[in-house]
N, C-alpha and C positions, 0 to 999 in steps of 0.2 A: 254747844248749847243744847238745852232740852227742846226737842221738837215732837209734838204730838200730831200724828197723822189721823185726821178725823174723816170717816166715811160712813156710809149707810148700807148695811147688809142685813141686820137683824131688826125686824119691825116690831118686836115685842116690847121695846123699851118706851112705851107711852102710857099715859094715865088711862085714856080711853081710845078705842078704835072709833074715830069720829071724823066726819068731814070727808073731803075728796081724797081717796087713797091714791098713792102714787101708782100710775098704770104700768110702770115697768117693774119687772121682777129682777132686781139686781142680784147677781151672783158674785161671790168673792172670786175674783180672777187674779191673774198674776200682776196686774198693773199696780195695785196698792202695795203688794209685796216688793215689787221692783222700786217703787218710790221709797219705801222704808230702807231697802238695801242701799239706794243711792245716797240717802241722807246719812246713813251709817258710814258709808264710804267717805262722805264729807266730814267725818269726825264728830257727828252729833249723836247725842243720846236720844233714842226714839221710844215712842209708845204708840201703839195702834189703838184707836178709840172708836166707839160707836157714837154717832151724832144723835143721841137720844136724851131722855130726861135725866139720865145719870151722868151726862158729860161733864158738867161743871164740878161735880164732886170728884170725879176722876182726875180732872185737870188740876184741881187744887192740891191733890195729893202728889201728883207728878211734878208740878212746877209751883211749889208753895211761894206765896208772896214774900218779897223782901222789902220791908218798910224803907230801907235806905237806898236800895238799888232799883226798885221798881220791878216790873215783870221779870221772872226768871226763866222764861221760855216763850215759845211761839207755836202756833198751830199751823200745820200745812193742811189747808182745808180742801177736802175732796168730797164733802157731804152734799148729796143731792136731795135730801129730804125724805120724810116718811109719809106724811099725809098733810092735808090742808092746802091752802092757797100759797102760791109763790114759794115753793118749797126750798129753792136755793137760798132764800133769805133767812131761813130759820136758824141755822147754826151761826152764821155771822151776827145775827141779832143777839143771840145768847152771849156770844163772845164780847160784843160791844158792851152789853149790860154788865158783864162780869169783869171787864177791863183786861181781857186777854188778847194780845196781838195775833194776827193771822194773815195768811197769804190770800191774795185775790181781792175781788171786789167787795164793797160794803153792801149792806142790805139794800141801799138805794140803787147801787149799780146793778145788782142781781135782779131787783124788781123791775127796773126799766128794761133790761134786756130779756127777762123771762116773758114779758108781755110784748108779743110781736107787733101789736097795734101801736102801743106807746112808742116802741122803738121806731117804727116807720114814721109816725108823726113827728117825733123829735128830730130824726135825721133829715126829714124833708124840710123842716123849719130851718135847718142849718145848711140848706142848699145841696144836700146829698141826694142823688137820684135813687128812687126805689119804685118798684112796680106799682101801678095804680091798683087800688083796692077798695073793698067794702067790708063792713062787719055785718054779719047776718045771724039771725036767730031762727028764722023759719025757712029761708031759701026762696021765699016768694017776694022779698023786698026788691025794689028797683035796682037793676044793675047799672043804671046810668050809662056812662060812656065806656064801661068795661068791655074789653075785646076778648072773645073766646079764642082758644081754650083758656081756662082759669085753673089755678091751683087752690084747693080748699083744704084747710088744716085748722086745728084748734088754735085759739089765740095764745094759750099759755101752756105749751108742752114742749118737750125737747125730743131730740133724735128722730125728727120727722114722723112722730107718732100721729096716726090718723090722716096722713097726707094723701090726697086724691087729686087726680088730673081729670077735669071735667071739660068735655069738648062741646057740649050743646047746652043751651039754657034749660031744656027740658030735664036734664040730669041734675040740675043744681039743687033743687029742693031735697031730693033724696040724700045727696052728699052732705048738705048742711044738717039734715036730721040725724045722720049717723054721728056727726061730731057732737051735736047737742046731747044725744042719747048716751053715747059712750063716755064722753069727757065732761059732761055737765058744765059746758061753757059755750060761749059764742064761737062762730066760725069766722076765720079770716079768709076772704075770697080775693085773690089777687091775680092779675094778668100773668100768664105763663110767658116767660121770656125764652124764645127759641134761640139757642146758641150755646156758648161755652160756659162752664161753671168753674170758678176759681175761688180759692180761699187765701186769705192773707193773715198770717200769724204775727202777732205783735207782742213785744216783750219790753217791759219797763214802765216808767211813769212820766218823767220829764221829757227828755229826748228819747222817743220810742225807737227801739230797734225793730225794723221791719224785716222779717225773715224771708227767705226765698219763696216766691209764689208757688202754690200747688194747684194743678189743674186736674179735675176729675175726667178721666178718659172714658167716655161712654162708648167709644167705638161705634159699632153698628147696632147698638141696643135700640129697641123700639121705644122704650121708656127712658128718656134722657133726664132723669131726676134722681136726686139722692133720697131715696125712700128709706124707711126704717130698715128694710131688708138689706139694702145696699150699704147701710152704715153698720149693721149689727150682725148680719149673717155672713159667715166667711164665704160660703159658696156663691153668694150673690154680690160680693164686694166689687166695687168699681176700681179698676187700676188707677194709679195716680202718676202724674208727670211732675217732677220737681228737679230743677226749676222749670216753671211753665214757659213755653216758647211764646213770648209776647213782646211786641215791638216796644222800644224804650219809652215813647211818648205815652202809650196806653198804660204801660207798667207804672210810670210816674203818677198817672191819674188814679190808678187803682190803689197805690200806696197812700196818696193824699186823702182820698175819700174814706179809706179804711181808718186812717188816723183821726179824721174828722168824726167818724162814727164812734170810735173809742172814746173820744173826748165828750161828744154830745151825750153819750149814755153813761157817763161817770164811771167808766171801767178803771180798774187798777191792776197793775202788775203784769197780767198777761190775758190775752183774749184772741179769738179767731173771728174774722169777718168773712161771710160767705156772699159771693157776688155772681151774677150772671152777666155775660157780655153778648148783646144781640148781634145779628148778622151784619149790622152797619158799624159795629165796633163800639157801641155805646154801653157803658157799664151801669148796672143796677145793683144796689145792696139789697140782699134778701133779709139778712139778720146778722146779729153778732152774738157769739157764744162767750159769756163771761167766765166760764169755767170749762175750757175745751178739754176733750179727752186726751189722756196721756198714754193710751195704749200704744203698743209698738207699731200698729198699723195706722194710727191716727195721723191726720194731715198735719197737726201741730208738731208732732214729734218728727215726721218726715221733713218738714220745713227746717226744724232746728238741726237735725243731723246733716242736712244738705249745707247748712250754714257753718258746719264744723263742730257743733256740740256733740258730745256723747250724751247718752241718756242721763248718766249721773251728773254731768256738768250742767245739763239743762235744768234738772230738778233743783240742784243747788244754786243755780243762777236765779231761779224763781224765788227761792228762799232769800237770797241775798237782796234782791230787788225789794221784797216785802220788808225785810229788816231795815233797809235804808229808809224806806218810807215811814216805818213806825218809829224808829229810834234816831234817824238822822245820821247814822254812821253805818259803815260796812260791818259785817259779822267779824268780830275779832279773830 
């Protein structure tokens, strides 16, 4: 079938440069090309597209509508947005309006997970443990019963952008001011959970497949956090252990609360839940990523390959899952 892979690398395809710009400078790397190759290996006709103002015209040419059979293709969505608020929602919203099926979460799912405060409130209401937190604009607001150290980060950004560890109340105001100034948004201030960090990769919609757990191996590092550098700079990368060595009862709990988080946040097809486990063995959900990275060093890909998927079979499985959700049948 026709599969258009949509990503964001060229920021010129907008009417105006206006609103909050994406703080990340995306570079075209091998990940998108590997996804294209995987889909071609799966027998699909592919087209790589920019998720910009010209996207719908491009898609209409590539997968023209069939009045008798319905949509003639599907989008493999990897678009993280160009500018404005809740950037992950932009391409899915365009596709919803135009009637084009796609992989991954809906605008609602992406919006709920992009906003870390909404995520935390949602999952807390569903009985999922998450670190205590406050939302701040000045840094002088009451911290209430928050225990230091605390982690300070933008409410709506990805890849740990702006993340800071604050040890003393006197440092809090400056940390919050940095977030507000650099990212034009409120700061999420949450208790730092000393302990292990694990992520849970999920695949599917109905009966979710929980892939082998991945642990971030901080070793003897002074800063035991997944900072932007730890995620995006090869020299600072944190080694990963998969499958994580976790006793069965705790593993079952991690799996269950990850599924509950997926459901509460209206995710679809695939996602990754990030958790901390404190020294007493109690888990806390930090956040959920509704479009986890598919780079070869990414935790999601490591979990899948440990489960027996090749990269190609993983990508095509994500497509199959989305196709079944959209059309009610497997890809012919």
